[in-house]
N, C-alpha and C positions, 0 to 999 in steps of 0.2 A: 309180585312186588307192587304195592300201590303207588300212585303218584297222580299229579294233577294233569288233566288231559290238555295238551296244547291247542287242540282244535276247537275248544269250547271257551267262549269269552264270558267269564263269570258276570261281568257287569251287564252284558246283554241278557243273560238268563235273569238277573235281578230285575232289569227293566221290563222284560216280558211278563214276569210275574206281578210287578207293580202295576201293569196296564190292565190287569184283569179286574172285571167289575167286583166291588166290595172288598178289594185288598187295600188295606191302609199302611201296611209296612211289611218288609221282608228282612229278616235278620238270621243270624247263625247259619248262613248259606254256605254249604261245602259241597264241592264237586271233585270227584276223583275217579281214576281208573283203577279197577279192581285187577283186571287182567286185559290182555289186548281185546279192544273192541266192547268191552263191558264197562259202561260208564254209570256211576252211582251219584246220587245227589241226597242231601239231607237239608231241610230248611225249617225255619219257623215263619209262618205266614200269618199276619194279624188280619182278622176279618171284621170289617167295619159294620156288618150287619149279622148278628148271631144266627138268625134263621136261615141264612145263605151259606152256612159252613160246608155243607155237603157239595153244593154248586161250585164253591171256591175250590175245594179239593179236586173235584172232577175236572174243572177247567184248567188247574195247574198241572195236573198229570197229563192232559191232553196236549197242552202247549209245550210241555217239556218233551214229550215223545214226538210230536209232529215237527216242531221247529229245530229241536236240538238233538234228537235221536236218543234222549235219555228215558230209558224204560224202567229203570229201577230207581225209585225215589221213596224216600220217607219224609213226609210233610206233616208237621205239628201245626194244626190250626189254632191259633191263639185268639182269645177274645180281646177286642179292643176296649181298653178301660174307660174310654169315653162313653162307651155304650151304657155304663153302670150309673151314670149320673142322669137319673130320670127326675123330672120335676112333677110333682103331684099338685094338682090344683085343689084348693080347699073350697068347699061350698059357701 
């Protein structure tokens, strides 16, 4: 039976992810226990620098495992829409 784990503070998880370099937002964050001792997480993390997406994913997985004991996660790295507005100079 699935349920929310009482020993994990979701606000702390969100803050830890937000503190990672190049993370501009965290949304659709869900944490649940699939079975005793097996905690899962899913989230969308917005990356402020597209070239750093892999680094953001690795850092997120590391902090989840080391700080919260969450070793099963599905994290979607979203592109920050503000990165799409590039100004081109004309000669």
